[in-house]
GUNU-50428 format. One record per atom (N, C-alpha, C, CB): x, y, z; atom name. Coordinates in steps of 0.02 Angstrom, whole numbers, padded with zeros to 5 digits, m for minus. Atoms other than C-alpha are relative to their C-alpha. Glycine has a CB too. Layout:
BEGIN
+--------+--------+--------+------+
!      X !      Y !      Z ! atom !
+--------+--------+--------+------+
!      X !      Y !      Z !   CA !
...
+--------+--------+--------+------+
This chain:
BEGIN
+--------+--------+--------+------+
!      X !      Y !      Z ! atom !
+--------+--------+--------+------+
!  00045 ! m00061 ! m00002 !    N !
! m00006 !  00002 !  00000 !   CA !
!  00050 !  00062 ! m00002 !    C !
! m00050 !  00001 !  00069 !   CB !
! m00039 ! m00059 !  00008 !    N !
!  00069 !  00170 ! m00049 !   CA !
! m00018 !  00046 !  00062 !    C !
! m00015 !  00036 ! m00071 !   CB !
!  00012 ! m00059 ! m00058 !    N !
!  00084 !  00325 !  00073 !   CA !
! m00068 !  00031 ! m00014 !    C !
!  00061 !  00066 ! m00001 !   CB !
!  00067 ! m00036 !  00008 !    N !
! m00079 !  00396 ! m00005 !   CA !
! m00050 ! m00051 !  00016 !    C !
! m00013 !  00030 ! m00075 !   CB !
!  00048 !  00052 ! m00027 !    N !
! m00170 !  00231 !  00046 !   CA !
! m00028 ! m00035 ! m00062 !    C !
! m00061 !  00032 !  00046 !   CB !
!  00023 !  00033 !  00051 !    N !
! m00202 !  00179 ! m00133 !   CA !
!  00031 ! m00068 ! m00011 !    C !
!  00005 !  00039 ! m00052 !   CB !
! m00020 !  00069 !  00008 !    N !
! m00191 ! m00002 ! m00175 !   CA !
!  00036 ! m00002 ! m00069 !    C !
! m00065 ! m00051 !  00004 !   CB !
! m00026 !  00003 !  00061 !    N !
! m00066 ! m00058 ! m00312 !   CA !
! m00042 ! m00047 ! m00041 !    C !
!  00069 ! m00019 !  00004 !   CB !
!  00022 !  00051 !  00047 !    N !
! m00126 ! m00136 ! m00465 !   CA !
!  00040 ! m00052 ! m00028 !    C !
! m00023 !  00029 ! m00049 !   CB !
! m00043 !  00053 !  00020 !    N !
! m00063 ! m00306 ! m00505 !   CA !
!  00011 !  00003 ! m00087 !    C !
! m00037 ! m00072 !  00028 !   CB !
! m00006 ! m00001 !  00069 !    N !
!  00011 ! m00308 ! m00684 !   CA !
!  00047 ! m00058 ! m00018 !    C !
!  00024 !  00069 ! m00027 !   CB !
! m00044 !  00048 !  00034 !    N !
!  00101 ! m00439 ! m00798 !   CA !
!  00020 !  00008 ! m00065 !    C !
! m00026 ! m00057 !  00000 !   CB !
! m00024 ! m00006 !  00067 !    N !
!  00202 ! m00428 ! m00953 !   CA !
!  00002 ! m00072 ! m00030 !    C !
!  00071 !  00038 ! m00003 !   CB !
! m00006 !  00071 !  00028 !    N !
!  00179 ! m00617 ! m00993 !   CA !
! m00071 ! m00024 !  00009 !    C !
!  00057 ! m00050 !  00040 !   CB !
!  00064 !  00036 !  00006 !    N !
!  00020 ! m00707 ! m01047 !   CA !
!  00024 ! m00075 ! m00010 !    C !
! m00048 !  00028 ! m00065 !   CB !
! m00007 !  00072 !  00029 !    N !
!  00026 ! m00902 ! m01049 !   CA !
! m00071 ! m00029 ! m00012 !    C !
!  00042 ! m00050 !  00051 !   CB !
!  00066 !  00041 !  00021 !    N !
! m00117 ! m00993 ! m01141 !   CA !
!  00025 ! m00065 ! m00030 !    C !
! m00049 !  00042 ! m00057 !   CB !
! m00012 !  00067 !  00031 !    N !
! m00135 ! m01161 ! m01193 !   CA !
! m00068 ! m00026 ! m00029 !    C !
!  00031 ! m00052 !  00054 !   CB !
!  00054 !  00026 !  00034 !    N !
! m00256 ! m01266 ! m01303 !   CA !
!  00016 ! m00072 ! m00013 !    C !
! m00015 !  00038 ! m00062 !   CB !
! m00003 !  00068 !  00019 !    N !
! m00293 ! m01454 ! m01339 !   CA !
! m00023 !  00003 ! m00066 !    C !
! m00038 ! m00049 !  00042 !   CB !
!  00022 !  00021 !  00064 !    N !
! m00294 ! m01491 ! m01520 !   CA !
!  00011 ! m00069 ! m00010 !    C !
!  00031 !  00037 ! m00051 !   CB !
!  00000 !  00075 !  00015 !    N !
! m00341 ! m01660 ! m01558 !   CA !
!  00012 ! m00016 ! m00079 !    C !
! m00074 ! m00032 !  00023 !   CB !
! m00016 !  00018 !  00068 !    N !
! m00244 ! m01701 ! m01715 !   CA !
!  00071 ! m00011 !  00002 !    C !
! m00020 !  00051 ! m00052 !   CB !
! m00073 !  00024 !  00004 !    N !
! m00082 ! m01775 ! m01764 !   CA !
!  00054 !  00063 ! m00009 !    C !
!  00007 ! m00053 ! m00065 !   CB !
! m00037 ! m00056 ! m00009 !    N !
!  00063 ! m01648 ! m01722 !   CA !
!  00025 !  00015 ! m00079 !    C !
!  00060 ! m00011 !  00058 !   CB !
! m00025 ! m00010 !  00074 !    N !
!  00124 ! m01661 ! m01908 !   CA !
! m00050 !  00037 ! m00036 !    C !
!  00014 ! m00068 ! m00039 !   CB !
!  00057 ! m00032 !  00042 !    N !
! m00043 ! m01600 ! m01969 !   CA !
! m00016 !  00079 !  00030 !    C !
! m00073 ! m00052 !  00007 !   CB !
!  00020 ! m00060 ! m00031 !    N !
! m00049 ! m01448 ! m01850 !   CA !
!  00057 !  00051 !  00013 !    C !
! m00033 ! m00019 !  00063 !   CB !
! m00057 ! m00039 ! m00017 !    N !
!  00129 ! m01392 ! m01817 !   CA !
!  00017 !  00065 ! m00034 !    C !
!  00051 ! m00039 ! m00007 !   CB !
! m00007 ! m00054 !  00040 !    N !
!  00145 ! m01267 ! m01958 !   CA !
! m00057 !  00059 !  00006 !    C !
!  00004 ! m00027 ! m00067 !   CB !
!  00051 ! m00048 ! m00010 !    N !
! m00016 ! m01184 ! m01907 !   CA !
!  00004 !  00046 !  00057 !    C !
! m00056 ! m00031 !  00004 !   CB !
! m00009 ! m00037 ! m00074 !    N !
!  00026 ! m01138 ! m01724 !   CA !
!  00051 !  00046 !  00010 !    C !
!  00011 ! m00046 !  00054 !   CB !
! m00046 ! m00048 ! m00001 !    N !
!  00156 ! m01017 ! m01768 !   CA !
! m00038 !  00062 ! m00006 !    C !
!  00052 ! m00009 ! m00052 !   CB !
!  00045 ! m00061 ! m00004 !    N !
!  00109 ! m00836 ! m01731 !   CA !
! m00009 !  00030 ! m00063 !    C !
!  00025 !  00053 !  00045 !   CB !
!  00023 ! m00035 !  00063 !    N !
!  00108 ! m00773 ! m01918 !   CA !
! m00051 ! m00037 ! m00035 !    C !
!  00057 !  00012 ! m00048 !   CB !
!  00038 !  00038 !  00034 !    N !
! m00010 ! m00911 ! m01961 !   CA !
! m00065 ! m00011 !  00037 !    C !
!  00034 ! m00058 ! m00015 !   CB !
!  00059 !  00007 ! m00048 !    N !
! m00139 ! m00886 ! m01821 !   CA !
! m00063 !  00021 ! m00039 !    C !
!  00009 !  00047 !  00068 !   CB !
!  00051 ! m00017 !  00031 !    N !
! m00248 ! m00799 ! m01949 !   CA !
! m00026 ! m00045 ! m00052 !    C !
!  00012 !  00056 ! m00021 !   CB !
!  00010 !  00040 !  00038 !    N !
! m00257 ! m00953 ! m02044 !   CA !
! m00070 ! m00043 !  00029 !    C !
!  00065 ! m00034 ! m00009 !   CB !
!  00057 !  00033 ! m00030 !    N !
! m00375 ! m01025 ! m01916 !   CA !
! m00035 !  00023 !  00061 !    C !
!  00019 ! m00061 !  00013 !   CB !
!  00038 ! m00055 ! m00054 !    N !
! m00423 ! m00890 ! m01789 !   CA !
! m00039 !  00049 ! m00043 !    C !
!  00057 !  00048 !  00050 !   CB !
!  00038 ! m00048 !  00036 !    N !
! m00571 ! m00801 ! m01870 !   CA !
!  00001 !  00072 !  00017 !    C !
! m00062 ! m00019 !  00003 !   CB !
!  00006 ! m00069 ! m00017 !    N !
! m00555 ! m00655 ! m01768 !   CA !
!  00060 !  00047 ! m00023 !    C !
! m00008 !  00002 !  00074 !   CB !
! m00050 ! m00032 !  00034 !    N !
! m00393 ! m00605 ! m01846 !   CA !
! m00003 !  00001 ! m00075 !    C !
!  00056 ! m00026 !  00019 !   CB !
!  00008 ! m00015 !  00070 !    N !
! m00397 ! m00527 ! m02012 !   CA !
!  00072 ! m00007 ! m00041 !    C !
! m00032 !  00074 ! m00007 !   CB !
! m00069 ! m00011 !  00029 !    N !
! m00210 ! m00513 ! m02041 !   CA !
!  00057 ! m00015 !  00050 !    C !
!  00008 !  00074 ! m00025 !   CB !
! m00062 !  00016 ! m00041 !    N !
! m00048 ! m00579 ! m01961 !   CA !
!  00062 !  00021 ! m00035 !    C !
!  00005 ! m00075 !  00017 !   CB !
! m00054 ! m00017 !  00033 !    N !
!  00109 ! m00503 ! m02013 !   CA !
!  00073 !  00010 !  00043 !    C !
! m00020 !  00058 ! m00034 !   CB !
! m00052 ! m00015 ! m00038 !    N !
!  00297 ! m00499 ! m01959 !   CA !
!  00018 !  00072 !  00007 !    C !
!  00049 ! m00034 ! m00023 !   CB !
! m00019 ! m00077 ! m00003 !    N !
!  00356 ! m00331 ! m01891 !   CA !
!  00080 ! m00005 !  00001 !    C !
! m00033 !  00043 !  00073 !   CB !
! m00077 ! m00001 !  00011 !    N !
!  00527 ! m00305 ! m01954 !   CA !
!  00049 !  00056 !  00045 !    C !
!  00009 !  00019 ! m00080 !   CB !
! m00034 ! m00043 ! m00035 !    N !
!  00664 ! m00222 ! m01853 !   CA !
! m00010 !  00019 !  00067 !    C !
! m00002 !  00045 ! m00029 !   CB !
!  00021 ! m00010 ! m00073 !    N !
!  00585 ! m00230 ! m01685 !   CA !
!  00045 ! m00027 !  00047 !    C !
! m00066 ! m00032 !  00016 !   CB !
! m00040 !  00031 ! m00048 !    N !
!  00693 ! m00362 ! m01598 !   CA !
!  00048 ! m00049 ! m00050 !    C !
! m00049 ! m00041 !  00061 !   CB !
! m00051 !  00048 !  00019 !    N !
!  00854 ! m00451 ! m01645 !   CA !
! m00013 ! m00064 !  00024 !    C !
!  00064 !  00020 !  00022 !   CB !
!  00000 !  00062 ! m00045 !    N !
!  00820 ! m00584 ! m01521 !   CA !
! m00055 ! m00041 ! m00006 !    C !
!  00003 !  00017 !  00070 !   CB !
!  00055 !  00044 !  00009 !    N !
!  00653 ! m00651 ! m01568 !   CA !
! m00056 !  00024 ! m00061 !    C !
! m00035 ! m00005 !  00073 !   CB !
!  00047 ! m00008 !  00047 !    N !
!  00503 ! m00643 ! m01689 !   CA !
! m00054 !  00045 !  00028 !    C !
! m00026 ! m00065 ! m00021 !   CB !
!  00057 ! m00035 ! m00018 !    N !
!  00375 ! m00505 ! m01674 !   CA !
! m00048 ! m00001 ! m00055 !    C !
!  00016 !  00067 !  00021 !   CB !
!  00059 !  00008 !  00045 !    N !
!  00203 ! m00524 ! m01763 !   CA !
! m00053 !  00053 !  00026 !    C !
! m00029 ! m00079 !  00002 !   CB !
!  00053 ! m00044 ! m00007 !    N !
!  00072 ! m00394 ! m01781 !   CA !
! m00074 ! m00029 ! m00021 !    C !
!  00018 !  00060 ! m00040 !   CB !
!  00071 !  00030 !  00020 !    N !
! m00113 ! m00461 ! m01766 !   CA !
! m00048 !  00063 ! m00010 !    C !
! m00033 ! m00057 !  00063 !   CB !
!  00059 ! m00047 !  00008 !    N !
! m00253 ! m00356 ! m01841 !   CA !
! m00063 ! m00030 !  00003 !    C !
!  00002 !  00036 ! m00062 !   CB !
!  00057 !  00031 ! m00011 !    N !
! m00420 ! m00404 ! m01775 !   CA !
! m00059 !  00032 ! m00046 !    C !
! m00014 !  00004 !  00074 !   CB !
!  00064 ! m00021 !  00044 !    N !
! m00596 ! m00395 ! m01861 !   CA !
! m00027 !  00077 !  00030 !    C !
! m00069 ! m00067 !  00009 !   CB !
!  00023 ! m00069 ! m00028 !    N !
! m00639 ! m00247 ! m01732 !   CA !
!  00043 !  00054 ! m00002 !    C !
! m00019 ! m00004 !  00066 !   CB !
! m00042 ! m00061 !  00022 !    N !
! m00494 ! m00147 ! m01798 !   CA !
!  00062 !  00001 !  00059 !    C !
! m00052 !  00079 !  00000 !   CB !
! m00056 ! m00002 ! m00045 !    N !
! m00379 ! m00178 ! m01638 !   CA !
!  00056 ! m00036 ! m00028 !    C !
! m00017 ! m00028 !  00065 !   CB !
! m00064 !  00023 !  00013 !    N !
! m00195 ! m00213 ! m01657 !   CA !
!  00040 ! m00016 !  00043 !    C !
!  00029 !  00034 ! m00029 !   CB !
! m00048 !  00015 ! m00056 !    N !
! m00075 ! m00302 ! m01545 !   CA !
!  00066 ! m00023 ! m00039 !    C !
! m00029 ! m00061 !  00054 !   CB !
! m00070 !  00032 !  00024 !    N !
!  00107 ! m00351 ! m01567 !   CA !
!  00013 ! m00046 !  00047 !    C !
!  00063 !  00049 ! m00007 !   CB !
! m00023 !  00065 ! m00036 !    N !
!  00158 ! m00527 ! m01509 !   CA !
!  00066 ! m00011 ! m00011 !    C !
! m00036 ! m00062 ! m00021 !   CB !
! m00065 !  00025 !  00002 !    N !
!  00319 ! m00575 ! m01464 !   CA !
!  00017 ! m00078 !  00010 !    C !
!  00033 !  00037 !  00047 !   CB !
!  00000 !  00062 ! m00008 !    N !
!  00367 ! m00752 ! m01491 !   CA !
!  00056 ! m00019 !  00047 !    C !
!  00002 ! m00029 ! m00061 !   CB !
! m00056 !  00022 ! m00043 !    N !
!  00461 ! m00808 ! m01333 !   CA !
!  00011 ! m00070 ! m00002 !    C !
! m00010 !  00019 !  00069 !   CB !
! m00012 !  00086 !  00003 !    N !
!  00438 ! m01002 ! m01340 !   CA !
! m00055 ! m00027 ! m00041 !    C !
! m00002 ! m00041 !  00079 !   CB !
!  00045 !  00025 !  00038 !    N !
!  00355 ! m01112 ! m01459 !   CA !
!  00015 ! m00075 !  00013 !    C !
!  00004 !  00026 ! m00071 !   CB !
! m00014 !  00065 ! m00021 !    N !
!  00341 ! m01286 ! m01381 !   CA !
! m00071 ! m00043 ! m00010 !    C !
!  00028 !  00002 !  00078 !   CB !
!  00050 !  00054 !  00007 !    N !
!  00230 ! m01443 ! m01387 !   CA !
!  00009 ! m00043 !  00055 !    C !
!  00005 ! m00039 ! m00064 !   CB !
!  00006 !  00049 ! m00041 !    N !
!  00177 ! m01569 ! m01257 !   CA !
! m00029 ! m00060 ! m00021 !    C !
! m00030 !  00021 !  00048 !   CB !
!  00042 !  00051 !  00025 !    N !
!  00101 ! m01732 ! m01273 !   CA !
! m00038 ! m00038 !  00063 !    C !
!  00045 ! m00050 ! m00044 !   CB !
!  00030 !  00030 ! m00040 !    N !
! m00020 ! m01830 ! m01166 !   CA !
! m00026 ! m00073 ! m00019 !    C !
! m00045 !  00041 !  00017 !   CB !
!  00023 !  00060 !  00025 !    N !
! m00063 ! m02010 ! m01169 !   CA !
! m00048 ! m00029 !  00049 !    C !
!  00056 ! m00045 ! m00013 !   CB !
!  00054 !  00027 ! m00039 !    N !
! m00225 ! m02082 ! m01114 !   CA !
! m00004 ! m00069 ! m00001 !    C !
! m00059 !  00024 ! m00018 !   CB !
!  00003 !  00077 ! m00006 !    N !
! m00246 ! m02254 ! m01049 !   CA !
! m00071 ! m00010 !  00015 !    C !
!  00049 ! m00034 !  00058 !   CB !
!  00078 !  00022 ! m00001 !    N !
! m00421 ! m02336 ! m01063 !   CA !
!  00000 ! m00056 !  00059 !    C !
! m00030 ! m00036 ! m00082 !   CB !
+--------+--------+--------+------+
């Protein structure tokens, strides 16, 4: 709590999301890269690389149907698997 009595606002610069895609990895891997999200996420009208933003990682600009624009940095691209035993 600050001297003025106001509470701080929790913020983060990282968002982690996950999804289950029921398909063979070889069929979907090329779609789950940031510049390809507009191929399967209908809310995005355009996905494009932003050149010259970072020498360390890819940055992609997503333009949404509602006109909003966000730039997303590719920090990690990974896959995990799960085996279900009946």
